[in-house]
N, C-alpha and C positions, 0 to 999 in steps of 0.2 A: 835789160828790160827796164823801166818805168811802171810802178805801182800808181795808180793816184790814188788816192786817200783813201782809207776806209770809211764808211759813214754812219754816223751815230742819228739818233733820233732827232727827230729834232733839223736833219738834212733835207735837199727839195731835190728830188729827183724830177726830171723833164721827160715829156713822152712826147715823140715828134714819129712821122712818116716817111723817111725816104723813099720809102715804092709806092704802095698801094695806097688808097682812099681809103677812109675809114672815118668815123663819128665818134664821137664824146660817150653816145647811151654803147656803145662794141665797147668802149673801156670802164666802165661803170665799176665790171666788176673787180678789177685788175685795181682801179684808182682805192678802191675801199678797202682791197686785200691791204695796198701801201700806206693806205694812211690808216689803217690798224695797228702797220707795224708800228708807227710814230714816224712817217717820213710827210714831208708837205710836198706834194704834185703842182708842176706849174702845164701846162697843155702847150706845148708848139701849135706857130699860129699857123700853120697845115689842115690840125684836125680839124676835120670838117669841110674842106675844098675839092674839092671834085674837077679835074681833068681828064675825060674819057676814066680810063682803070685808073689815073696816079693821084696823089692827093696834093692833088694842086700845081702846076706847071711847075716844070726844072727851079724857074727863078722862084718860084715861092717856098718848094720845099728846099731846096738851099739857104734862100734868106732864114726857114723855120729851125735847121737845124744850126745853121751859126750862131742865129739869135742865142740857142739854150747852151754854145758852143761859149759864147762871148758876156753872158750874164754868168758873171761872179756870183751868187746866190745859187748859183743848181752846181750840186755835185754827181749827177751824174744822167746820162742820157737813157731810155731805152727808147728802141725802135720799134715804133707800135703792132709793125705786120711787118710781111716782106711782100714777095711776089715777085715787082719787077723792077729797075727805075733806079735805084742807088748807081747804080753803073753811070747811071746819065750822069749824075751830081758828081761825085766821087772826087775831078778835078778841082772842081768850085767850093767843096770845101774848106774850113780856113783852118786847116793842117797846123799853121802855123802859134796859131792862140794853142790849140788842147797841146805842143810840145812845153810852151811857156804855164798853162797851170791845167796838168794831165786831169779828165773826166771819165770815169768811166761810160766806154758805149757800149752796147748790152740789144745782143738779135741773133738770130739766126738768119737762112733760108740768103734771102737776097744780100743782107747783110750782110752776110760775108766779106764782101768786095772793102768795106770800112776795116776788117779787121782786117783784112789782108793787107793795106795801109798804113795801119795801124801799126802790126808786125814790123816793117820793114822802115818803121821810127821810133822801134822800140818800145810801144809801149803800150801796157795790156789791156785788155780791152776782154770781155764777156761774151761768148760765144753762149747762149743763154733764150732759155725764153720769154715770149718778148707776150706783151699785155694784152692780145689779141686771143692768144691762146689761155689767158691765165684760172679761167672760167672751166677749163680739158684740164689742170695738168693734176696732177693729190699734191696734196696738201705737204707732206717730204719733202717734196721738188721743189713747191713754192717757199717754202723753208731754207733747203737747198741754196736757191738762190737770194734771199734776204740775208744768209749766211755771207754767200760767197764777198755781196757785195759793204757786207758787215765785218769783211777779213777776217772772219772767222772760216780756215781752213779745214775739208771734211778729205780723210783719201775712200780711197773705192778700193775693195780687196774682191778681186773675183778667182777663183781656178783657173788655170791654166786649160786650155784646150787642147785638142790636135791641131 
């Protein structure tokens, strides 16, 4: 399994939506939180676009994630939200570029199809919270997310239960 490099203060995180529409106002809390942690933010070109329930057409959403994948200044990509739509573009994503230069891809829900493809390519990813949820996440959960991106692994302990 190939692990993308750990993020450091000053690194850039791209935010895009491979599925449902979202605007920059809905991302403001997440943007401010990540900037306070020392990261730069770059919004994907599909943020604010709308095609029915989607963040732009399939072609626009594909272009948005591929632009972030191919941008050497971006070290991680957060999918802004789930919904439906990632499966429609999964085969058009530039996976070859990610194999050449792995980046963290983060999210859950509809984004799981991207994690499945990355797993087949032996590239680690983060099944994690997404920017649309940052405001409702607890502070420890958000700190854990940033720690994971920064290469600081935590372990969870739980008592067994029948």
